[in-house]
Backbone bond lengths (Angstrom), bond angles and torsions (degrees), N, CA, C in turn:
res aa  C-N    CA-C-N  psi(-1)  N-CA   C-N-CA  omega(-1)  CA-C   N-CA-C  phi
1 P - - - 1.465 - - 1.519 110.81 -
2 A 1.303 114.93 146.95 1.461 120.15 -179.99 1.519 110.43 -72.09
3 G 1.325 116.44 140.30 1.462 121.73 177.71 1.510 110.18 -98.37
4 L 1.312 115.27 -157.65 1.461 120.37 177.15 1.523 109.07 -63.94
5 P 1.332 117.71 149.93 1.465 118.34 177.98 1.531 110.46 -62.61
6 S 1.331 115.25 147.58 1.464 120.23 176.98 1.519 109.42 -63.31
7 P 1.341 116.62 150.80 1.464 118.12 178.75 1.522 111.23 -69.65
8 V 1.318 116.01 157.22 1.457 122.87 173.50 1.525 106.33 -91.45
9 I 1.343 116.70 121.03 1.457 121.38 -177.28 1.524 109.12 -97.30
10 F 1.334 116.42 135.41 1.458 120.57 175.17 1.521 109.14 -147.12
11 W 1.330 116.26 151.42 1.460 123.35 -176.19 1.517 109.95 -110.53
12 M 1.350 115.95 133.50 1.463 121.75 179.22 1.523 109.14 -138.18
13 D 1.324 115.36 169.74 1.458 119.90 173.98 1.527 109.33 -102.99
14 S 1.323 116.86 -176.30 1.470 120.35 -176.04 1.527 112.99 -68.58
15 L 1.337 118.01 -15.39 1.462 121.47 176.22 1.527 111.58 -92.88
16 M 1.347 116.14 10.44 1.456 123.48 -179.58 1.523 112.13 63.54
17 E 1.331 116.93 31.33 1.455 122.91 173.88 1.522 108.05 -99.20
18 S 1.324 116.95 142.00 1.460 120.98 178.86 1.522 110.50 -64.47
19 I 1.335 116.25 142.72 1.458 120.94 173.18 1.530 106.48 -72.65
20 P 1.342 118.07 122.11 1.467 119.22 -177.96 1.528 111.68 -63.07
21 Q 1.314 115.86 138.30 1.461 122.04 177.37 1.516 108.91 -122.46
22 D 1.325 114.61 145.24 1.453 121.53 179.90 1.518 107.92 -152.78
23 K 1.331 118.07 -158.24 1.465 118.29 -178.28 1.523 111.63 -70.47
24 R 1.330 118.80 -15.03 1.460 122.61 -179.35 1.531 112.66 -97.52
25 V 1.306 117.18 -31.90 1.470 122.68 179.91 1.521 107.55 -121.46
26 S 1.340 116.15 121.86 1.466 118.77 -177.63 1.524 110.29 -147.22
27 Q 1.305 114.44 159.43 1.463 121.45 179.95 1.516 109.49 -103.32
28 G 1.337 116.25 130.68 1.456 121.24 177.57 1.519 111.40 -77.87
29 L 1.323 116.03 167.05 1.462 120.44 178.65 1.520 112.12 -60.21
30 N 1.340 116.50 -27.84 1.465 120.34 -179.87 1.524 112.39 -82.85
31 G 1.349 117.45 -1.39 1.459 121.69 178.63 1.514 114.13 97.79
32 D 1.338 118.03 -11.84 1.464 120.39 178.71 1.526 109.85 -64.08
33 L 1.333 115.45 147.20 1.453 121.54 176.54 1.525 107.21 -99.60
34 Y 1.339 117.40 121.74 1.461 122.81 -176.61 1.520 110.10 -105.91
35 F 1.341 115.95 136.41 1.454 122.73 176.64 1.524 108.55 -117.76
36 S 1.311 117.13 129.06 1.456 122.06 172.78 1.517 106.56 -111.20
37 N 1.329 117.42 127.20 1.464 121.31 180.00 1.535 110.49 60.57
38 V 1.318 116.03 69.44 1.470 122.24 -178.48 1.524 109.64 -59.00
39 V 1.320 116.20 136.15 1.464 122.38 178.07 1.530 109.16 -121.44
40 R 1.317 114.94 164.65 1.462 120.46 -177.25 1.533 111.56 -55.78
41 G 1.337 117.72 -35.29 1.458 121.47 -179.26 1.527 114.02 -65.52
42 D 1.344 117.68 -13.25 1.467 121.13 177.21 1.526 111.92 -76.33
43 A 1.336 116.83 -15.67 1.462 120.54 -179.41 1.522 109.63 -68.98
44 R 1.305 115.90 128.00 1.468 122.23 175.46 1.517 108.75 -164.74
45 F 1.305 116.80 166.10 1.457 121.91 -175.86 1.520 112.95 -105.82
46 D 1.325 117.26 3.96 1.463 118.18 -169.70 1.522 114.74 -137.94
47 Y 1.331 117.78 46.99 1.461 119.93 168.81 1.525 106.74 -76.97
48 I 1.315 116.93 117.19 1.464 120.32 -175.80 1.531 109.47 -122.31
49 C 1.333 115.21 122.81 1.460 121.74 177.57 1.523 108.91 -87.98
50 N 1.317 116.44 130.29 1.459 122.64 179.53 1.523 109.35 -121.98
51 A 1.313 116.03 143.99 1.465 121.38 177.11 1.526 108.26 -125.30
52 R 1.328 115.74 121.69 1.470 120.79 178.24 1.525 107.99 -101.52
53 F 1.333 116.34 120.25 1.456 122.53 179.39 1.524 107.84 -97.75
54 L 1.324 115.43 108.15 1.463 120.62 -173.55 1.519 112.36 -65.00
55 F 1.329 116.76 -38.89 1.467 120.49 -175.19 1.526 111.81 -65.18
56 T 1.336 116.66 -40.14 1.473 120.39 -176.99 1.526 113.08 -99.23
57 H 1.337 117.11 -0.53 1.473 122.08 -179.81 1.523 111.65 55.32
58 T 1.328 116.57 44.06 1.463 121.04 179.26 1.528 109.67 -127.05
59 I 1.332 114.87 157.11 1.465 122.23 174.11 1.517 107.47 -124.08
60 Q 1.310 115.45 130.25 1.464 121.41 177.42 1.522 107.44 -109.66
61 Q 1.324 115.63 132.21 1.456 120.78 -177.13 1.518 109.84 -116.62
62 K 1.340 116.75 132.11 1.459 121.70 177.41 1.529 109.62 -85.16
63 N 1.326 116.35 166.84 1.462 120.59 175.46 1.522 109.82 -65.60
64 P 1.333 117.80 148.58 1.462 120.55 179.46 1.534 111.46 -60.57
65 I 1.330 114.71 146.34 1.459 122.26 177.38 1.520 108.00 -109.47
66 T 1.339 115.90 132.58 1.459 121.68 177.93 1.521 109.45 -99.20
67 I 1.329 116.52 131.14 1.458 122.57 176.48 1.524 107.39 -115.93
68 R 1.329 115.73 123.95 1.463 121.57 173.84 1.522 107.44 -111.23
69 V 1.309 116.44 135.84 1.457 120.97 179.99 1.525 107.74 -108.50
70 M 1.311 115.33 115.50 1.465 121.25 179.93 1.522 108.55 -87.93
71 T 1.330 116.55 145.18 1.454 120.26 176.12 1.519 108.84 -101.41
72 M 1.323 115.52 149.63 1.457 120.36 179.42 1.524 109.18 -77.93
73 G 1.340 115.89 164.79 1.455 121.33 176.85 1.513 110.78 -60.83
74 T 1.313 117.33 169.76 1.461 120.60 -176.00 1.517 113.21 -88.94
75 S 1.332 119.04 -4.64 1.467 118.77 179.02 1.522 109.22 -89.16
76 Y 1.319 115.98 124.80 1.458 121.83 -178.47 1.510 109.41 -120.60
77 E 1.316 116.62 133.57 1.454 120.75 175.28 1.520 108.51 -83.66
78 S 1.320 116.96 172.09 1.458 119.11 -178.55 1.523 109.84 -79.89
79 V 1.313 115.83 89.26 1.460 123.44 175.92 1.524 106.83 -128.48
80 P 1.332 117.34 155.48 1.466 118.38 178.80 1.527 109.98 -58.91
81 T 1.314 117.12 130.77 1.458 120.77 -179.49 1.516 110.01 -134.55
82 I 1.317 115.19 160.43 1.452 122.32 171.34 1.514 106.25 -130.95
83 L 1.306 118.29 163.05 1.451 120.19 176.51 1.516 108.84 -88.32
84 N 1.345 115.36 143.96 1.465 118.39 178.27 1.519 109.58 -73.21
85 E 1.334 116.78 -174.79 1.461 119.86 -172.20 1.518 113.11 -64.48
86 T 1.335 119.28 -21.17 1.457 120.78 178.10 1.508 111.20 -91.77
87 G 1.342 117.59 -12.56 1.444 121.32 -177.89 1.520 113.02 73.39
88 A 1.320 117.36 10.09 1.457 121.47 -171.73 1.517 114.08 -85.71
89 R 1.323 118.78 -33.18 1.455 118.76 -177.73 1.511 109.53 -147.12
90 P 1.330 116.13 146.81 1.455 118.66 -178.58 1.524 112.47 -70.39
91 V 1.321 115.78 147.25 1.458 122.74 178.05 1.528 107.59 -125.51
92 T 1.323 116.87 132.26 1.461 120.50 -179.55 1.517 110.10 -70.15
93 E 1.341 116.21 131.58 1.460 120.03 176.72 1.522 109.97 -63.70
94 Q 1.332 116.51 144.95 1.459 122.15 176.66 1.519 108.02 -128.12
95 I 1.317 115.84 132.31 1.458 121.35 179.50 1.528 108.83 -62.35
96 P 1.341 117.76 135.08 1.467 119.47 178.27 1.524 111.69 -60.13
97 R 1.333 115.86 144.70 1.463 121.22 174.29 1.513 108.11 -144.83
98 F 1.326 115.08 150.71 1.459 120.16 179.65 1.520 109.91 -81.97
99 M 1.322 116.09 130.65 1.454 121.61 174.53 1.525 109.22 -94.67
100 S 1.329 115.66 -33.23 1.451 120.73 178.06 1.522 107.73 -156.11
101 P 1.292 120.89 128.87 1.462 126.25 -1.41 1.528 110.24 -76.32
102 T 1.322 116.06 158.17 1.452 120.29 178.22 1.527 109.03 -87.92
103 G 1.309 116.98 160.86 1.463 120.67 -179.89 1.515 111.67 90.28
104 T 1.314 116.01 -177.17 1.458 120.74 -176.45 1.525 113.33 -90.99
105 S 1.322 117.43 -16.91 1.463 119.97 177.61 1.519 108.94 -156.97
106 S 1.306 115.39 164.06 1.466 120.63 176.26 1.519 107.72 -150.27
107 S 1.319 115.63 160.32 1.459 119.80 178.28 1.521 109.01 -144.65
108 R 1.313 115.55 157.37 1.461 122.61 179.09 1.520 108.19 -132.72
109 I 1.312 116.28 142.50 1.457 122.06 172.52 1.521 105.98 -115.88
110 I 1.321 115.92 130.52 1.460 119.79 -176.08 1.524 109.03 -142.34
111 L 1.310 116.27 148.76 1.459 121.32 177.86 1.523 110.17 -78.33
112 R 1.315 115.96 143.46 1.459 121.39 177.78 1.524 109.36 -55.87
113 G 1.319 115.33 136.39 1.459 121.38 178.23 1.518 113.92 92.65
114 E 1.335 117.77 -13.54 1.462 120.10 178.41 1.524 109.97 -86.19
115 D 1.318 116.36 159.77 1.456 121.48 176.85 1.518 109.80 -79.40
116 L 1.321 116.63 146.30 1.460 122.77 178.36 1.520 108.19 -127.61
117 L 1.315 116.79 128.39 1.455 122.42 177.04 1.513 107.56 -121.77
118 L 1.336 116.43 119.29 1.457 121.78 178.23 1.521 108.55 -101.25
119 E 1.323 116.09 144.00 1.452 120.97 -175.47 1.521 109.83 -123.84
120 C 1.320 116.08 135.59 1.461 121.33 174.41 1.520 107.10 -142.67
121 I 1.322 116.74 115.39 1.461 122.21 179.32 1.518 107.48 -125.95
122 A 1.333 116.50 127.23 1.458 121.29 -178.79 1.520 109.73 -127.53
123 S 1.338 115.31 152.70 1.459 120.20 175.50 1.514 108.76 -121.04
124 G 1.318 116.82 161.12 1.452 122.25 178.40 1.514 110.24 156.07
125 V 1.334 116.06 166.21 1.457 121.76 176.80 1.521 106.84 -128.17
126 P 1.319 119.84 119.47 1.464 125.61 -2.08 1.530 111.31 -68.61
127 T 1.326 116.34 163.68 1.462 120.70 -178.89 1.523 109.46 -57.62
128 P 1.339 116.66 125.21 1.469 118.96 -177.33 1.519 112.91 -70.14
129 D 1.336 114.89 148.40 1.464 120.88 170.91 1.525 106.97 -85.71
130 I 1.322 116.97 141.28 1.462 121.50 178.68 1.523 107.91 -110.92
131 I 1.327 114.82 126.92 1.466 121.10 -179.90 1.523 107.50 -124.02
132 W 1.327 116.30 134.05 1.466 122.07 179.91 1.516 110.01 -101.05
133 Y 1.321 116.61 137.52 1.459 122.73 174.65 1.523 108.78 -127.38
134 K 1.320 115.66 149.76 1.455 120.82 176.77 1.519 108.57 -117.44
135 K 1.329 117.10 128.47 1.459 121.31 176.42 1.522 108.14 -90.56
136 G 1.309 115.98 134.26 1.456 120.76 173.76 1.476 116.23 80.34
């Protein structure tokens, strides 16, 4: 039997502003916040996970999470590199990989009339573009 609906997860900062999401920063279906190609601007002291429980009309807030972004040393070997968004220092290219879903394929079974949400999160440098195709 179905239980209470799952909470709605959302991320905010200490000023109650939403954490911006784009092709590099995204939220998974499980509520986790995923970063592809972390940059210095991702560093902050107030990533706050919130859960809204629709049935009880309550919001539960977790303690703030601090993210520090460390920079690599200045010695670079001869490897393929690209410049980051500021053009200030080289960044080693990373082959794209899927963070979610894992594995080489996935499938979903759903009842007619229900909502379906598909998730695809990838990491890599430069940040990969994700394109969806439908067969048939």
